[in-house]
N, C-alpha and C positions, 0 to 999 in steps of 0.2 A: 504493500499501501505505500509507502513512504518512498519507492521509487515511483511511481506513478504519478503522485503527488509534485515531486520536483519536477518530474520531464517537460513539462508546459514552462515552467520558470528559468527552464535551463535554456531550454529553445527561443524564447523571447530576449533572455540575455543575449545571446548568441547572437539572434539576427541584428538588434539594436548596435551591438559590437561591430559586427559588419558592416551594415549601413555608415556608421561612425568612421570607420574607416575609409570606405567606400568615398562620401561624402570629404574625408580631408585629403583624397588622393585627386579627386576634380578640381579640388578649390586650387591646390598647389600647381595642378595643370593648368587652369584658366589664369593662374598669375604666372605663367611660365617660371614659376621658381622650382620645378621640376626636373631642369637639365643637370643640375649636381647628382642626381640618383640616376637619372638616364644614361648621360654620356659614359661615365666609368663603366658601366657593365656593360653599354654598345662596345666599347672600345677591347674589350677584354674578352669577348665573345670572339667579335669578328676578325680580332687577329688569329686567329685559329683556323681561319679561310685556309684551303685546301680543296685542291683540285678534285682528290678521291673525298674529301668530306662534304663536297655540295651535293652531290647526287643523294647521298644516306639523310642529308638534313631538308632535303627535297622530297624524299621518300616520305618521312615523317611529317611533314608537313601537306603532303599530298593524304595521309592515314586520318588526319584531323579535317579536313575539306570537308565541307557543308556534303558532297554528293557521295562521299564515303560514311561520314556521318551519319546521314538520312538513311541509307543502305541500312548500316548495321542496327540501325532504332527498329525499320519496320523487319527485319529478320528476329532480331530477339525481342521484340513485342509480339509477334507470332508464334515464336517458340515457347514464351511464357503461356500465353493464351489458348494455343491449342496441343503443341507438346506436352506440356509439364500442369494443364488444366489449372496453373495460376493466374487466374483474374486477377485479384488485386493485384498481385504484383505485377501483371501485364499494364495494367493501366498504371499502376503508381512510374512504372519504368518510362511509361509513352509519354504523362502529362510529366517528370521531371525532365527530361530531355526535350522534350518540343517545346515546352517551357520556357528553357533555357537561353534557346532562338529564339522564341519571340521577345524576352528581358535583352536581351543582345539587342538587337535589332532596333527596340526602343531607346535603347541608351545611347546606342551610334548616334541615332535623327538627334536625341536631346544635347549630345555635347560635341557632336560634326568635328573632331578633330582629324585634321587631315595627317595623311601617314607620312613616313620617314621618306626624305626622297634623295638623300646618300646611301652611297654603296651598296645599291638595291640589287642583288641576285637575281629575285621573281617579281613577278606580274601580280600584282593586288587590286581591287576596287574597291570602292567603298571607303567610310569612314574607318580611324585606326582604334577608337577608345569606345569599350575596353575589344580586347580582343577575343573576336568568336570564335577563333581556333582552339584557344585556351579555355573560356567560356564551358564550350560544348565537351572537352576532354575530361576538364577535373570533374563535370556533373557525369558523365560517360562514365567512366571508371572508377568513382567514387560511388554509384549507384549499383555499380555492377559488385563490388566490395562489399556494398551493403544487406547487398540480395542471396552474394555465394557466402557469406564469412558462417554462418551458422550452417549453412549445409556441407562443411567441411570439420570432419574430425578430426583429421591430421594437422598437430599444430605444423607443421613443415608445410603443409598445403597451404595455409592459413598466410604464414610469411610466403611462399613464394606466389600468391594471390597478388597480397599488398604491394612486395617487388615488384610483380610486373604491371600493376596500375600505377606505380608513381614512378618507374620508369619509361612507359608508356606517353603520360603526362608530360612528364619532366623534357621529354626529348621532341614532343611535338611544341609545348611554349617554345622550347629554348630553340627551335629551329627557324621561330616566328623571327625572332630579335639576328639571327643567324644571315637569313635571307634578305634583312634591311626593310621590312614590312610592317615592320611595329617596335615601338619603342617599349622599354622594357615599365614602365608602367603602364603602358596596358595591359601588359600581361600581370600584374599585380592587381590592377582594377577587376579584370577579370576574374582573377581567384577569389579575390573578396567578394564581386558580386554574385558566382556560382555557392560558394558557400555558403552564401545566406540564401540561394537558392535550396542550394538541396537540404539545407537544416531545414527550412519551411515546409517541403514537401515532404520529407521524412516524418517531421512534427503532424502533417496533417493524414497521413499514409497511417501513422502506430494510433490516432487516436480513431480513425474508421475502423481497425483493425480490433479495438479494445470494444468500440462499441457492437460490431459484429458479434464478438465473442459473448457479450451480452445480451445480446438477441434483439436490438435495436433497432441494425440497419439490416435489409437484406443480403446474400450473398450477392 
């Protein structure tokens, strides 16, 4: 009982925290005082440019692209819904991932930050802040970990799952800086915005599951 009563408080506190951090990042971007954060990271990442590394980074960027992510969303949702008959999990996964895309587009339209114009190794269209690749990757792999964590009984399996999710997310986010299509602050803003959305959707999902167990909603 105690754990259940604390859950909403924790979720609300985390959501407020993430909103506050995002607002701070957006504020210093609008005031052009973010350069001290962006430039050193860009210099470090792009100094590692090499002929063999650029195709790899392009590959990770492609994996995080809208086309690939939408295919994954449809495939995983279908697998959960019809394959595992986990209808609630399917709805949760679909709402969380598609909602992230809608949130990203809304934020991009609000802030309208132009993309970096220096040392561009790949083409990209649209506004820069927050990074759509980062937001989608964070939500996709975070939700995957949440859904699979309790189903994996072996500790080594859980570690492997978490390591894979962190690696994929990290490389997709890093590739956007390497390719010169995003500022590091775009990545940071994307992480915080997605963290907010993941916490919010997990809270809604947990609330629904508790109500269902109590017989207050239909399956």
